[in-house]
C-alpha positions in Angstrom: -0.2 0.2 0.1 2.0 3.0 -1.4 1.3 6.6 0.1 2.2 10.0 -1.7 4.8 11.5 0.1 4.3 14.7 2.0 7.0 17.5 3.9 6.2 18.4 7.5 5.0 21.7 6.2 2.8 20.3 4.5 1.2 18.6 7.2 1.3 21.4 9.2 -0.7 23.1 6.8 -3.0 20.5 7.1 -3.2 20.8 10.9 -3.7 24.4 10.8 -6.8 24.0 8.4 -8.2 21.4 10.5 -8.3 23.7 13.2 -9.5 26.4 11.4 -12.3 24.7 9.3 -13.6 22.5 12.3 -12.2 23.1 15.2 -10.2 19.9 16.0 -7.1 20.2 16.8 -4.1 17.9 16.1 -1.4 19.8 16.6 -0.1 17.9 20.1 -1.1 14.5 18.7 1.9 12.2 18.5 4.0 13.6 15.3 4.9 9.9 14.1 2.2 8.4 14.9 -0.3 10.9 13.3 1.7 11.0 10.2 1.7 7.8 9.8 -2.0 7.8 9.9 -2.1 10.5 7.6 -0.3 8.1 5.4 -2.8 5.8 5.8 -6.2 7.8 4.6 -3.9 9.1 1.6 -3.3 5.7 0.7 -6.6 4.0 1.1 -8.2 6.8 -0.5 -5.8 6.9 -3.3 -5.2 10.7 -3.2 -2.2 12.2 -4.5 -1.0 14.1 -1.7 -2.3 16.3 0.8 -3.2 19.5 -1.3 -5.8 16.7 -2.5 -7.2 15.4 0.9 -7.5 19.5 2.3 -9.3 19.9 -0.7 -11.2 17.1 -0.1 -12.3 17.8 3.8 -12.5 21.1 2.7 -15.4 20.6 0.6 -17.4 17.3 2.1 -18.0 17.2 6.1 -19.1 13.9 5.5 -15.2 13.1 4.6 -14.0 15.1 7.6 -15.9 12.3 10.0 -14.1 9.5 8.2 -11.0 11.4 8.7 -11.4 12.0 12.2 -12.1 7.9 13.2 -8.7 6.7 10.7 -6.6 9.7 12.9 -8.2 8.5 16.0 -8.7 4.6 16.1 -8.0 2.5 18.9 -7.2 -1.2 18.7 -9.7 -2.5 21.4 -11.1 -5.7 22.5 -13.5 -6.9 25.7 -11.6 -7.9 28.5 -8.0 -6.5 27.1 -5.8 -7.5 28.7 -7.6 -9.9 31.4 -5.2 -9.3 34.3 -6.1 -6.0 34.2 -9.4 -6.6 34.7 -8.7 -9.2 37.5 -7.3 -6.4 39.0 -10.7 -4.3 38.7 -12.8 -6.9 39.5 -10.5 -8.4 42.8 -9.8 -4.6 44.1 -10.9 -1.5 42.7 -14.6 -2.8 42.4 -14.5 -3.8 45.9 -13.3 -1.0 47.1 -16.0 1.4 45.4 -18.7 -1.2 46.3 -19.7 0.2 49.8 -20.6 3.7 48.0 -24.3 4.3 47.6 -23.7 5.4 43.3 -20.7 4.6 41.1 -19.9 6.9 38.5 -17.2 5.2 36.0 -15.8 7.3 32.5 -14.4 5.7 29.5 -12.8 8.3 27.7 -11.9 7.2 24.3 -14.1 4.4 24.3 -13.8 3.3 20.6 -16.4 0.6 19.4 -17.2 -0.2 23.6 -15.8 -3.6 23.8 -13.9 -2.7 27.5 -17.6 -0.5 28.2 -18.9 -3.9 28.1 -16.8 -5.2 29.5 -17.5 -3.1 32.5 -20.8 -3.4 32.7 -20.9 -7.3 32.4 -18.6 -7.1 35.8 -21.0 -4.7 37.3 -24.0 -6.9 37.2 -22.3 -10.1 38.3 -21.0 -8.2 41.6 -24.5 -6.5 41.5 -23.4 -3.4 41.5 -24.8 -2.6 37.7 -27.8 -0.7 39.1 -26.2 1.6 41.0 -23.8 2.6 38.9 -23.5 4.7 35.8 -20.9 4.8 33.1 -20.0 7.6 30.9 -19.0 6.3 27.3 -17.1 9.2 25.3 -15.1 9.5 22.4 -15.1 12.3 19.8 -16.0 9.8 16.6 -19.6 10.1 16.1 -19.0 6.6 14.0 -17.6 4.5 16.9 -19.8 5.9 19.2 -22.7 4.6 17.1 -21.2 1.1 16.7 -20.6 1.2 20.3 -24.3 2.2 21.7 -25.5 -0.7 18.7 -23.4 -3.0 21.2 -23.3 -5.5 17.7 -19.5 -7.4 17.3 -18.5 -10.1 14.6 -19.7 -13.8 16.2 -15.5 -14.7 15.2 -14.4 -12.4 17.9 -16.5 -14.0 20.8 -14.2 -17.0 21.4 -11.0 -14.6 22.4 -13.1 -12.5 24.3 -14.9 -15.2 25.4 -11.2 -16.3 26.5 -10.2 -13.0 28.1 -14.0 -13.3 30.2 -12.4 -16.0 32.1 -9.2 -15.5 32.6 -10.5 -11.9 34.0 -12.3 -13.7 36.5 -16.0 -14.1 34.6 -18.2 -16.0 36.6 -20.9 -16.9 34.0 -21.1 -18.3 30.8 -20.6 -15.4 28.1 -22.5 -16.5 25.8 -25.5 -15.8 28.0 -24.7 -12.2 28.0 -25.5 -11.8 24.1 -27.7 -13.6 21.5 -26.2 -14.4 18.0 -27.5 -14.2 14.7 -26.4 -13.3 11.2 -23.0 -13.7 11.9 -23.3 -11.4 14.7 -23.7 -11.0 18.3 -25.5 -9.0 19.8 -25.1 -7.7 23.8 -28.4 -7.6 26.0 -29.9 -4.1 26.0 -30.4 -4.9 30.1 -26.4 -3.8 29.9 -27.0 -0.8 28.3 -29.5 0.8 31.0 -26.8 2.2 32.5 -24.4 3.1 30.2 -24.8 7.0 28.3 -22.6 7.4 25.2 -21.9 10.8 24.5 -19.2 12.8 22.3 -16.2 14.2 24.2 -12.8 15.8 22.8 -10.5 15.4 25.4 -8.7 17.9 23.4 -10.8 20.8 24.0 -13.8 20.0 26.0 -14.1 20.3 29.9 -14.8 18.2 32.8 -18.3 17.1 32.8 -18.4 15.4 36.0 -17.2 13.7 39.1 -15.6 10.1 38.8 -15.0 7.1 41.2 -13.1 5.5 38.6 -11.9 7.1 35.2 -10.4 4.4 32.1 -8.5 6.1 29.3 -6.5 3.5 27.9 -4.2 3.4 24.9 -5.3 6.6 23.8 -2.7 9.0 25.7 0.2 7.8 23.6 -1.5 8.8 20.4 -0.2 12.7 22.1 2.5 14.6 23.0 3.7 15.7 26.3 2.4 18.7 26.5 -1.6 17.0 25.5 -0.7 14.4 27.8 -0.3 16.9 30.9 -3.8 18.6 29.5 -5.8 15.9 29.4 -4.4 14.2 32.6 -5.6 17.6 34.2 -8.9 17.2 32.9 -9.2 13.6 34.0 -7.5 14.6 37.6 -10.2 17.5 37.8 -12.9 14.7 36.7 -11.8 12.0 39.3 -13.2 12.6 43.2 -10.6 12.1 46.5 -10.0 8.4 46.7 -11.4 8.1 43.3 -9.0 5.3 40.7 -7.0 6.6 37.5 -6.8 3.3 35.1 -4.4 3.8 31.8 -3.2 1.7 29.0 -0.1 -0.4 30.0 2.2 2.2 28.4 1.0 5.0 29.6 2.0 6.9 33.1 1.3 9.9 35.1 5.1 9.8 36.5 6.4 13.1 35.3 3.3 15.0 34.5 2.0 17.7 36.8 -1.1 15.5 38.6 1.9 13.0 39.7 1.7 13.9 43.2 -1.7 13.7 43.9 -2.0 10.4 43.4 -0.6 6.8 44.7 -0.3 3.9 42.5 -2.1 1.1 43.6 -1.0 -1.3 40.8 2.1 -0.6 39.2 1.8 -3.6 36.5 -1.8 -3.0 35.9 -0.9 1.4 35.5 -4.0 2.3 37.9 -3.2 5.0 40.6 -6.0 6.3 43.5 -6.2 10.2 43.8 -5.1 11.0 47.6 -7.0 12.5 50.0 -6.4 16.2 50.5 -8.3 16.6 53.7 
């Protein structure tokens, strides 16, 4: 899959245009990752270069959504990193269970696999009825997919294996119905999930949460944007609440590090200190 070459100056011009035209700011995305994804779009859509891409973005609002989806796409699966989810099940949720109501934010939820993973765990621990999961993403298309709760049936074998390794207690197939090559998860799991658009780069805090997930998103941001997003998360987590990041992400050198203690270093989970 060959892609037209382009200069850093052309890429910078594209970033400026996107913000001017649509308000999307990619200036602090990790440049190497952003460049790779733009190259991929040029190749897939058979565009001759940045100028043709810019022209199409300016003229076609629908194409902008496709561009956003390609740039922000995250690889995900249910119970991704099962040992992480076992820690959530065995340690974090029991610590939160005495609370009368539990608010959880999945920031950058993508197509929703990890959101449904959490809903199933909460249900098995008899916590779903007094919890609310906020699932947000910048992409309207992936949010629509997440809300539908429908995934290719061939993925269920892997998801079921991950579920069991994460401490699952039921027959995983009892949570979905199979039809025409797809598995659709039970509507009951969605009653306490709110799907909404949220841009981590430009939008602010909208609630206080006891548990916040943002896994494998910050690795696509540069240090400046990582610090900005982590400050947003800090403003969104109540005292003694938990922050869960991806396996390659850390808060060690961020501005919020001194307000958290590391709960589990291997699984990248931190707990906010009590400032009283």
